[in-house]
PDB file of the backbone (N, CA, C, O) and the ligand in Angstrom, with CONECT records:
HET     ZN  A 101       1
ATOM      1  N   MET A   1      89.639 113.447  92.150  1.00  0.00           N
ATOM      2  CA  MET A   1      90.018 114.795  92.709  1.00  0.00           C
ATOM      3  C   MET A   1      90.945 114.442  93.923  1.00  0.00           C
ATOM      4  O   MET A   1      91.546 115.376  94.454  1.00  0.00           O
ATOM      5  N   PHE A   2      91.089 113.339  94.341  1.00  0.00           N
ATOM      6  CA  PHE A   2      92.078 112.802  95.446  1.00  0.00           C
ATOM      7  C   PHE A   2      93.339 112.387  94.959  1.00  0.00           C
ATOM      8  O   PHE A   2      94.290 112.126  95.696  1.00  0.00           O
ATOM      9  N   ASP A   3      93.359 112.321  93.687  1.00  0.00           N
ATOM     10  CA  ASP A   3      94.346 111.470  92.931  1.00  0.00           C
ATOM     11  C   ASP A   3      95.964 111.673  93.402  1.00  0.00           C
ATOM     12  O   ASP A   3      96.804 110.780  93.516  1.00  0.00           O
ATOM     13  N   ASN A   4      96.141 113.146  93.644  1.00  0.00           N
ATOM     14  CA  ASN A   4      97.499 113.503  94.080  1.00  0.00           C
ATOM     15  C   ASN A   4      97.369 113.385  95.572  1.00  0.00           C
ATOM     16  O   ASN A   4      98.322 113.823  96.217  1.00  0.00           O
ATOM     17  N   GLN A   5      96.511 112.950  96.136  1.00  0.00           N
ATOM     18  CA  GLN A   5      96.552 112.920  97.755  1.00  0.00           C
ATOM     19  C   GLN A   5      97.376 111.678  98.150  1.00  0.00           C
ATOM     20  O   GLN A   5      97.214 110.598  97.582  1.00  0.00           O
ATOM     21  N   THR A   6      98.217 111.859  99.089  1.00  0.00           N
ATOM     22  CA  THR A   6      99.158 110.955  99.612  1.00  0.00           C
ATOM     23  C   THR A   6      98.693 110.101 100.845  1.00  0.00           C
ATOM     24  O   THR A   6      98.544 110.573 101.972  1.00  0.00           O
ATOM     25  N   ILE A   7      98.528 109.075 100.576  1.00  0.00           N
ATOM     26  CA  ILE A   7      97.923 108.111 101.805  1.00  0.00           C
ATOM     27  C   ILE A   7      99.077 107.127 102.433  1.00  0.00           C
ATOM     28  O   ILE A   7      99.945 106.571 101.761  1.00  0.00           O
ATOM     29  N   GLY A   8      98.928 107.031 103.745  1.00  0.00           N
ATOM     30  CA  GLY A   8      99.874 106.165 104.173  1.00  0.00           C
ATOM     31  C   GLY A   8      99.275 104.771 104.238  1.00  0.00           C
ATOM     32  O   GLY A   8      98.168 104.621 104.755  1.00  0.00           O
ATOM     33  N   VAL A   9     100.067 103.572 103.655  1.00  0.00           N
ATOM     34  CA  VAL A   9      99.485 102.235 103.754  1.00  0.00           C
ATOM     35  C   VAL A   9     100.589 101.764 104.625  1.00  0.00           C
ATOM     36  O   VAL A   9     101.775 102.081 104.533  1.00  0.00           O
ATOM     37  N   THR A  10      99.902 100.765 105.693  1.00  0.00           N
ATOM     38  CA  THR A  10     100.680  99.949 106.434  1.00  0.00           C
ATOM     39  C   THR A  10     101.030  98.732 105.898  1.00  0.00           C
ATOM     40  O   THR A  10     100.186  97.973 105.422  1.00  0.00           O
ATOM     41  N   CYS A  11     102.320  98.461 105.940  1.00  0.00           N
ATOM     42  CA  CYS A  11     102.774  97.096 105.477  1.00  0.00           C
ATOM     43  C   CYS A  11     102.325  96.187 106.509  1.00  0.00           C
ATOM     44  O   CYS A  11     102.588  96.406 107.691  1.00  0.00           O
ATOM     45  N   PRO A  12     101.590  95.068 106.088  1.00  0.00           N
ATOM     46  CA  PRO A  12     101.115  93.912 106.914  1.00  0.00           C
ATOM     47  C   PRO A  12     102.228  93.060 107.353  1.00  0.00           C
ATOM     48  O   PRO A  12     102.019  92.300 108.298  1.00  0.00           O
ATOM     49  N   LYS A  13     103.555  93.089 106.711  1.00  0.00           N
ATOM     50  CA  LYS A  13     104.455  92.443 107.465  1.00  0.00           C
ATOM     51  C   LYS A  13     105.252  93.044 108.324  1.00  0.00           C
ATOM     52  O   LYS A  13     105.480  92.374 109.331  1.00  0.00           O
ATOM     53  N   CYS A  14     105.875  94.331 108.257  1.00  0.00           N
ATOM     54  CA  CYS A  14     106.608  94.849 109.314  1.00  0.00           C
ATOM     55  C   CYS A  14     106.061  96.307 109.770  1.00  0.00           C
ATOM     56  O   CYS A  14     106.764  97.138 110.345  1.00  0.00           O
ATOM     57  N   ARG A  15     104.582  96.503 109.397  1.00  0.00           N
ATOM     58  CA  ARG A  15     103.906  97.703 110.089  1.00  0.00           C
ATOM     59  C   ARG A  15     104.632  98.889 109.683  1.00  0.00           C
ATOM     60  O   ARG A  15     104.421  99.916 110.328  1.00  0.00           O
ATOM     61  N   ASN A  16     105.548  98.919 108.608  1.00  0.00           N
ATOM     62  CA  ASN A  16     106.104 100.019 108.187  1.00  0.00           C
ATOM     63  C   ASN A  16     104.832 101.012 107.292  1.00  0.00           C
ATOM     64  O   ASN A  16     103.825 100.594 106.721  1.00  0.00           O
ATOM     65  N   GLN A  17     105.284 102.309 107.423  1.00  0.00           N
ATOM     66  CA  GLN A  17     103.790 103.194 106.774  1.00  0.00           C
ATOM     67  C   GLN A  17     104.767 103.527 105.484  1.00  0.00           C
ATOM     68  O   GLN A  17     105.933 103.920 105.489  1.00  0.00           O
ATOM     69  N   ILE A  18     103.864 103.227 104.350  1.00  0.00           N
ATOM     70  CA  ILE A  18     104.457 103.341 102.923  1.00  0.00           C
ATOM     71  C   ILE A  18     103.479 104.588 102.643  1.00  0.00           C
ATOM     72  O   ILE A  18     102.274 104.607 102.893  1.00  0.00           O
ATOM     73  N   GLU A  19     104.251 105.641 102.067  1.00  0.00           N
ATOM     74  CA  GLU A  19     103.621 106.752 101.354  1.00  0.00           C
ATOM     75  C   GLU A  19     103.062 106.359 100.047  1.00  0.00           C
ATOM     76  O   GLU A  19     103.879 105.905  99.245  1.00  0.00           O
ATOM     77  N   THR A  20     101.968 106.434  99.715  1.00  0.00           N
ATOM     78  CA  THR A  20     101.502 106.347  97.974  1.00  0.00           C
ATOM     79  C   THR A  20     100.426 107.454  97.757  1.00  0.00           C
ATOM     80  O   THR A  20      99.971 108.207  98.618  1.00  0.00           O
ATOM     81  N   THR A  21     100.149 107.406  96.587  1.00  0.00           N
ATOM     82  CA  THR A  21      99.063 108.333  96.109  1.00  0.00           C
ATOM     83  C   THR A  21      97.823 107.607  95.771  1.00  0.00           C
ATOM     84  O   THR A  21      97.917 106.432  95.415  1.00  0.00           O
ATOM     85  N   ILE A  22      96.719 108.158  95.841  1.00  0.00           N
ATOM     86  CA  ILE A  22      95.642 107.553  95.518  1.00  0.00           C
ATOM     87  C   ILE A  22      95.400 107.092  93.910  1.00  0.00           C
ATOM     88  O   ILE A  22      94.742 106.141  93.490  1.00  0.00           O
ATOM     89  N   GLY A  23      96.240 108.202  93.095  1.00  0.00           N
ATOM     90  CA  GLY A  23      96.131 108.035  91.796  1.00  0.00           C
ATOM     91  C   GLY A  23      96.944 106.842  91.436  1.00  0.00           C
ATOM     92  O   GLY A  23      96.538 106.200  90.468  1.00  0.00           O
ATOM     93  N   TRP A  24      97.970 106.449  92.013  1.00  0.00           N
ATOM     94  CA  TRP A  24      98.942 105.242  92.032  1.00  0.00           C
ATOM     95  C   TRP A  24      98.236 103.938  92.178  1.00  0.00           C
ATOM     96  O   TRP A  24      98.382 102.934  91.481  1.00  0.00           O
ATOM     97  N   LEU A  25      97.468 104.113  93.171  1.00  0.00           N
ATOM     98  CA  LEU A  25      96.417 103.009  93.688  1.00  0.00           C
ATOM     99  C   LEU A  25      95.380 102.632  92.689  1.00  0.00           C
ATOM    100  O   LEU A  25      94.953 101.485  92.562  1.00  0.00           O
ATOM    101  N   LYS A  26      94.993 103.673  91.976  1.00  0.00           N
ATOM    102  CA  LYS A  26      93.986 103.397  91.012  1.00  0.00           C
ATOM    103  C   LYS A  26      94.419 102.855  89.849  1.00  0.00           C
ATOM    104  O   LYS A  26      93.615 102.311  89.092  1.00  0.00           O
ATOM    105  N   THR A  27      95.663 102.930  89.577  1.00  0.00           N
ATOM    106  CA  THR A  27      96.250 101.999  88.224  1.00  0.00           C
ATOM    107  C   THR A  27      96.912 100.839  88.663  1.00  0.00           C
ATOM    108  O   THR A  27      96.959  99.878  87.896  1.00  0.00           O
ATOM    109  N   SER A  28      97.513 100.767  89.951  1.00  0.00           N
ATOM    110  CA  SER A  28      98.103  99.580  90.341  1.00  0.00           C
ATOM    111  C   SER A  28      97.611  99.136  91.794  1.00  0.00           C
ATOM    112  O   SER A  28      97.557 100.008  92.661  1.00  0.00           O
ATOM    113  N   ASP A  29      97.331  98.121  92.033  1.00  0.00           N
ATOM    114  CA  ASP A  29      97.088  97.677  93.339  1.00  0.00           C
ATOM    115  C   ASP A  29      98.156  96.957  94.059  1.00  0.00           C
ATOM    116  O   ASP A  29      97.761  96.173  94.922  1.00  0.00           O
ATOM    117  N   LYS A  30      99.260  97.050  93.904  1.00  0.00           N
ATOM    118  CA  LYS A  30     100.483  96.535  94.524  1.00  0.00           C
ATOM    119  C   LYS A  30     101.357  97.755  94.939  1.00  0.00           C
ATOM    120  O   LYS A  30     101.508  98.761  94.247  1.00  0.00           O
ATOM    121  N   VAL A  31     101.937  97.522  96.217  1.00  0.00           N
ATOM    122  CA  VAL A  31     102.887  98.298  96.737  1.00  0.00           C
ATOM    123  C   VAL A  31     103.925  97.649  97.365  1.00  0.00           C
ATOM    124  O   VAL A  31     103.698  96.649  98.046  1.00  0.00           O
ATOM    125  N   THR A  32     105.173  98.144  97.204  1.00  0.00           N
ATOM    126  CA  THR A  32     106.318  97.570  97.633  1.00  0.00           C
ATOM    127  C   THR A  32     106.722  98.317  98.921  1.00  0.00           C
ATOM    128  O   THR A  32     106.894  99.536  98.885  1.00  0.00           O
ATOM    129  N   CYS A  33     106.837  97.791  99.769  1.00  0.00           N
ATOM    130  CA  CYS A  33     107.313  98.226 101.199  1.00  0.00           C
ATOM    131  C   CYS A  33     108.687  98.719 101.301  1.00  0.00           C
ATOM    132  O   CYS A  33     109.651  98.012 101.010  1.00  0.00           O
ATOM    133  N   THR A  34     108.771  99.754 101.653  1.00  0.00           N
ATOM    134  CA  THR A  34     110.277 100.541 101.759  1.00  0.00           C
ATOM    135  C   THR A  34     110.976 100.011 102.967  1.00  0.00           C
ATOM    136  O   THR A  34     112.165 100.278 103.137  1.00  0.00           O
ATOM    137  N   GLY A  35     110.281  99.245 103.854  1.00  0.00           N
ATOM    138  CA  GLY A  35     111.114  98.814 105.010  1.00  0.00           C
ATOM    139  C   GLY A  35     111.350  97.328 104.636  1.00  0.00           C
ATOM    140  O   GLY A  35     112.467  97.053 105.077  1.00  0.00           O
ATOM    141  N   CYS A  36     110.845  96.307 104.063  1.00  0.00           N
ATOM    142  CA  CYS A  36     111.361  95.041 104.074  1.00  0.00           C
ATOM    143  C   CYS A  36     111.054  94.617 102.539  1.00  0.00           C
ATOM    144  O   CYS A  36     111.056  93.439 102.184  1.00  0.00           O
ATOM    145  N   SER A  37     110.857  95.432 101.884  1.00  0.00           N
ATOM    146  CA  SER A  37     110.912  95.071 100.318  1.00  0.00           C
ATOM    147  C   SER A  37     110.069  94.241  99.634  1.00  0.00           C
ATOM    148  O   SER A  37     110.221  93.847  98.478  1.00  0.00           O
ATOM    149  N   SER A  38     108.932  93.922 100.588  1.00  0.00           N
ATOM    150  CA  SER A  38     108.211  92.836 100.252  1.00  0.00           C
ATOM    151  C   SER A  38     106.827  93.459  99.458  1.00  0.00           C
ATOM    152  O   SER A  38     106.181  94.269 100.122  1.00  0.00           O
ATOM    153  N   ASP A  39     106.325  93.140  98.085  1.00  0.00           N
ATOM    154  CA  ASP A  39     105.094  93.501  97.592  1.00  0.00           C
ATOM    155  C   ASP A  39     103.949  93.046  98.534  1.00  0.00           C
ATOM    156  O   ASP A  39     104.037  92.037  99.234  1.00  0.00           O
ATOM    157  N   PHE A  40     102.647  94.027  98.497  1.00  0.00           N
ATOM    158  CA  PHE A  40     101.626  93.339  98.893  1.00  0.00           C
ATOM    159  C   PHE A  40     100.541  94.045  98.221  1.00  0.00           C
ATOM    160  O   PHE A  40     100.746  95.109  97.637  1.00  0.00           O
ATOM    161  N   VAL A  41      99.482  93.534  98.276  1.00  0.00           N
ATOM    162  CA  VAL A  41      98.150  93.854  97.397  1.00  0.00           C
ATOM    163  C   VAL A  41      97.327  94.745  98.444  1.00  0.00           C
ATOM    164  O   VAL A  41      97.273  94.441  99.636  1.00  0.00           O
ATOM    165  N   ILE A  42      96.755  95.758  97.959  1.00  0.00           N
ATOM    166  CA  ILE A  42      95.832  96.736  98.638  1.00  0.00           C
ATOM    167  C   ILE A  42      94.286  96.242  98.474  1.00  0.00           C
ATOM    168  O   ILE A  42      93.759  96.020  97.384  1.00  0.00           O
ATOM    169  N   ASP A  43      93.786  96.136  99.465  1.00  0.00           N
ATOM    170  CA  ASP A  43      92.395  95.784  99.444  1.00  0.00           C
ATOM    171  C   ASP A  43      91.433  97.073  98.704  1.00  0.00           C
ATOM    172  O   ASP A  43      90.677  97.775  99.374  1.00  0.00           O
ATOM    173  N   LYS A  44      91.591  97.201  97.459  1.00  0.00           N
ATOM    174  CA  LYS A  44      91.026  98.446  96.799  1.00  0.00           C
ATOM    175  C   LYS A  44      89.629  98.549  97.407  1.00  0.00           C
ATOM    176  O   LYS A  44      89.365  99.596  97.998  1.00  0.00           O
ATOM    177  N   GLU A  45      88.784  97.677  97.342  1.00  0.00           N
ATOM    178  CA  GLU A  45      87.437  97.816  97.838  1.00  0.00           C
ATOM    179  C   GLU A  45      87.375  98.466  99.188  1.00  0.00           C
ATOM    180  O   GLU A  45      86.515  99.323  99.391  1.00  0.00           O
ATOM    181  N   LYS A  46      88.137  98.157 100.030  1.00  0.00           N
ATOM    182  CA  LYS A  46      88.288  98.716 101.527  1.00  0.00           C
ATOM    183  C   LYS A  46      88.770 100.036 101.283  1.00  0.00           C
ATOM    184  O   LYS A  46      88.157 100.962 101.814  1.00  0.00           O
ATOM    185  N   LEU A  47      89.873 100.310 100.493  1.00  0.00           N
ATOM    186  CA  LEU A  47      90.312 101.465 100.338  1.00  0.00           C
ATOM    187  C   LEU A  47      89.533 102.666  99.723  1.00  0.00           C
ATOM    188  O   LEU A  47      89.565 103.840 100.094  1.00  0.00           O
ATOM    189  N   PHE A  48      88.854 102.133  98.741  1.00  0.00           N
ATOM    190  CA  PHE A  48      87.903 103.189  97.905  1.00  0.00           C
ATOM    191  C   PHE A  48      86.806 103.537  98.753  1.00  0.00           C
ATOM    192  O   PHE A  48      86.343 104.676  98.682  1.00  0.00           O
ATOM    193  N   THR A  49      86.256 102.554  99.680  1.00  0.00           N
ATOM    194  CA  THR A  49      85.421 102.753 100.418  1.00  0.00           C
ATOM    195  C   THR A  49      85.651 104.061 101.579  1.00  0.00           C
ATOM    196  O   THR A  49      84.859 104.951 101.888  1.00  0.00           O
ATOM    197  N   GLY A  50      86.696 103.862 101.951  1.00  0.00           N
ATOM    198  CA  GLY A  50      87.303 104.737 102.782  1.00  0.00           C
ATOM    199  C   GLY A  50      87.662 106.152 102.200  1.00  0.00           C
ATOM    200  O   GLY A  50      87.744 107.096 102.986  1.00  0.00           O
ATOM    201  N   ILE A  51      87.874 106.335 100.892  1.00  0.00           N
ATOM    202  CA  ILE A  51      88.275 107.418 100.098  1.00  0.00           C
ATOM    203  C   ILE A  51      86.751 108.178  99.680  1.00  0.00           C
ATOM    204  O   ILE A  51      86.645 109.399  99.571  1.00  0.00           O
ATOM    205  N   LYS A  52      85.842 107.408  99.514  1.00  0.00           N
ATOM    206  CA  LYS A  52      84.472 107.776  99.186  1.00  0.00           C
ATOM    207  C   LYS A  52      84.103 108.563 100.469  1.00  0.00           C
ATOM    208  O   LYS A  52      83.679 109.714 100.361  1.00  0.00           O
ATOM    209  N   LYS A  53      84.246 107.997 101.635  1.00  0.00           N
ATOM    210  CA  LYS A  53      83.672 108.535 103.112  1.00  0.00           C
ATOM    211  C   LYS A  53      84.626 109.842 103.290  1.00  0.00           C
ATOM    212  O   LYS A  53      84.159 110.796 103.913  1.00  0.00           O
ATOM    213  N   ALA A  54      85.701 109.905 102.864  1.00  0.00           N
ATOM    214  CA  ALA A  54      86.663 111.161 103.062  1.00  0.00           C
ATOM    215  C   ALA A  54      86.103 112.051 101.996  1.00  0.00           C
ATOM    216  O   ALA A  54      85.987 113.228 102.337  1.00  0.00           O
ATOM    217  N   GLU A  55      85.710 111.728 100.712  1.00  0.00           N
ATOM    218  CA  GLU A  55      85.222 112.656  99.938  1.00  0.00           C
ATOM    219  C   GLU A  55      84.104 113.461 100.392  1.00  0.00           C
ATOM    220  O   GLU A  55      84.028 114.689 100.417  1.00  0.00           O
ATOM    221  N   GLU A  56      82.986 112.334 100.856  1.00  0.00           N
ATOM    222  CA  GLU A  56      81.779 113.005 101.151  1.00  0.00           C
ATOM    223  C   GLU A  56      81.996 113.636 102.565  1.00  0.00           C
ATOM    224  O   GLU A  56      81.217 114.569 102.753  1.00  0.00           O
ATOM    225  N   ALA A  57      82.747 113.412 103.497  1.00  0.00           N
ATOM    226  CA  ALA A  57      83.131 114.144 104.481  1.00  0.00           C
ATOM    227  C   ALA A  57      83.722 115.767 104.108  1.00  0.00           C
ATOM    228  O   ALA A  57      83.375 116.786 104.705  1.00  0.00           O
ATOM    229  N   SER A  58      84.642 115.696 103.029  1.00  0.00           N
ATOM    230  CA  SER A  58      84.920 116.836 102.681  1.00  0.00           C
ATOM    231  C   SER A  58      83.979 117.706 101.829  1.00  0.00           C
ATOM    232  O   SER A  58      84.124 118.927 101.759  1.00  0.00           O
ATOM    233  N   ALA A  59      83.136 117.121 101.267  1.00  0.00           N
ATOM    234  CA  ALA A  59      82.169 117.768 100.533  1.00  0.00           C
ATOM    235  C   ALA A  59      81.194 118.510 101.684  1.00  0.00           C
ATOM    236  O   ALA A  59      80.756 119.658 101.612  1.00  0.00           O
ATOM    237  N   LYS A  60      81.003 117.664 102.627  1.00  0.00           N
ATOM    238  CA  LYS A  60      80.142 118.287 103.923  1.00  0.00           C
ATOM    239  C   LYS A  60      80.911 119.364 104.296  1.00  0.00           C
ATOM    240  O   LYS A  60      80.460 120.507 104.224  1.00  0.00           O
ATOM    241  N   LEU A  61      82.199 119.088 104.747  1.00  0.00           N
ATOM    242  CA  LEU A  61      83.013 120.393 105.177  1.00  0.00           C
ATOM    243  C   LEU A  61      82.862 121.662 104.371  1.00  0.00           C
ATOM    244  O   LEU A  61      82.572 122.760 104.847  1.00  0.00           O
ATOM    245  N   ARG A  62      83.096 121.385 103.062  1.00  0.00           N
ATOM    246  CA  ARG A  62      82.860 122.495 102.071  1.00  0.00           C
ATOM    247  C   ARG A  62      81.679 123.184 102.283  1.00  0.00           C
ATOM    248  O   ARG A  62      81.662 124.410 102.394  1.00  0.00           O
ATOM    249  N   ARG A  63      80.440 122.317 102.366  1.00  0.00           N
ATOM    250  CA  ARG A  63      79.240 123.038 102.538  1.00  0.00           C
ATOM    251  C   ARG A  63      78.889 123.876 103.674  1.00  0.00           C
ATOM    252  O   ARG A  63      78.133 124.847 103.698  1.00  0.00           O
ATOM    253  N   SER A  64      79.677 123.250 104.771  1.00  0.00           N
ATOM    254  CA  SER A  64      79.511 123.920 105.870  1.00  0.00           C
ATOM    255  C   SER A  64      80.235 125.159 106.039  1.00  0.00           C
ATOM    256  O   SER A  64      79.740 126.082 106.686  1.00  0.00           O
ATOM    257  N   ILE A  65      81.410 125.243 105.484  1.00  0.00           N
ATOM    258  CA  ILE A  65      82.282 126.333 105.251  1.00  0.00           C
ATOM    259  C   ILE A  65      81.433 127.345 104.500  1.00  0.00           C
ATOM    260  O   ILE A  65      81.292 128.478 104.961  1.00  0.00           O
ATOM    261  N   GLY A  66      80.879 126.987 103.394  1.00  0.00           N
ATOM    262  CA  GLY A  66      80.051 127.845 102.608  1.00  0.00           C
ATOM    263  C   GLY A  66      78.932 128.600 103.350  1.00  0.00           C
ATOM    264  O   GLY A  66      78.637 129.764 103.080  1.00  0.00           O
ATOM    265  N   ASP A  67      78.344 127.884 104.280  1.00  0.00           N
ATOM    266  CA  ASP A  67      77.413 128.484 105.169  1.00  0.00           C
ATOM    267  C   ASP A  67      77.702 129.442 106.025  1.00  0.00           C
ATOM    268  O   ASP A  67      76.853 130.116 106.609  1.00  0.00           O
ATOM    269  N   ILE A  68      79.115 129.575 106.166  1.00  0.00           N
ATOM    270  CA  ILE A  68      79.604 130.548 107.357  1.00  0.00           C
ATOM    271  C   ILE A  68      79.576 132.073 106.549  1.00  0.00           C
ATOM    272  O   ILE A  68      79.406 133.162 107.097  1.00  0.00           O
ATOM    273  N   GLY A  69      79.785 131.833 105.155  1.00  0.00           N
ATOM    274  CA  GLY A  69      79.762 133.286 104.562  1.00  0.00           C
ATOM    275  C   GLY A  69      78.660 133.966 104.714  1.00  0.00           C
ATOM    276  O   GLY A  69      77.637 133.303 104.885  1.00  0.00           O
ATOM    277  N   GLU A  70      78.582 135.113 104.700  1.00  0.00           N
ATOM    278  CA  GLU A  70      77.424 135.977 104.810  1.00  0.00           C
ATOM    279  C   GLU A  70      77.614 137.204 103.699  1.00  0.00           C
ATOM    280  O   GLU A  70      78.667 137.738 103.352  1.00  0.00           O
ATOM    281  N   ASP A  71      76.498 137.430 103.333  1.00  0.00           N
ATOM    282  CA  ASP A  71      76.394 138.831 102.247  1.00  0.00           C
ATOM    283  C   ASP A  71      76.559 139.946 103.243  1.00  0.00           C
ATOM    284  O   ASP A  71      76.052 139.911 104.365  1.00  0.00           O
ATOM    285  N   ARG A  72      77.262 140.896 102.801  1.00  0.00           N
ATOM    286  CA  ARG A  72      77.284 142.096 103.435  1.00  0.00           C
ATOM    287  C   ARG A  72      76.745 143.315 102.730  1.00  0.00           C
ATOM    288  O   ARG A  72      76.758 144.410 103.292  1.00  0.00           O
TER     289      ARG A  72
HETATM  290 ZN    ZN A 101     107.165  95.882 105.359  1.00  0.00          ZN2+
END
């Protein structure tokens, strides 16, 4: 569900923020820095733990938004 979500990855070499999508990272673990043109590998385990947390948080958010609705 987050495949089209753009995330910023920080280049470990020049600290440049590279925008990539979660869908891309699911199929490839390499990102090319737009600042210094170096390839680096994403720590997917860390990344997907973070995404999972975000998904859980947004599920929680949706639930709490759902609770706001009242029948009239
Ligand atoms: Zn870089």
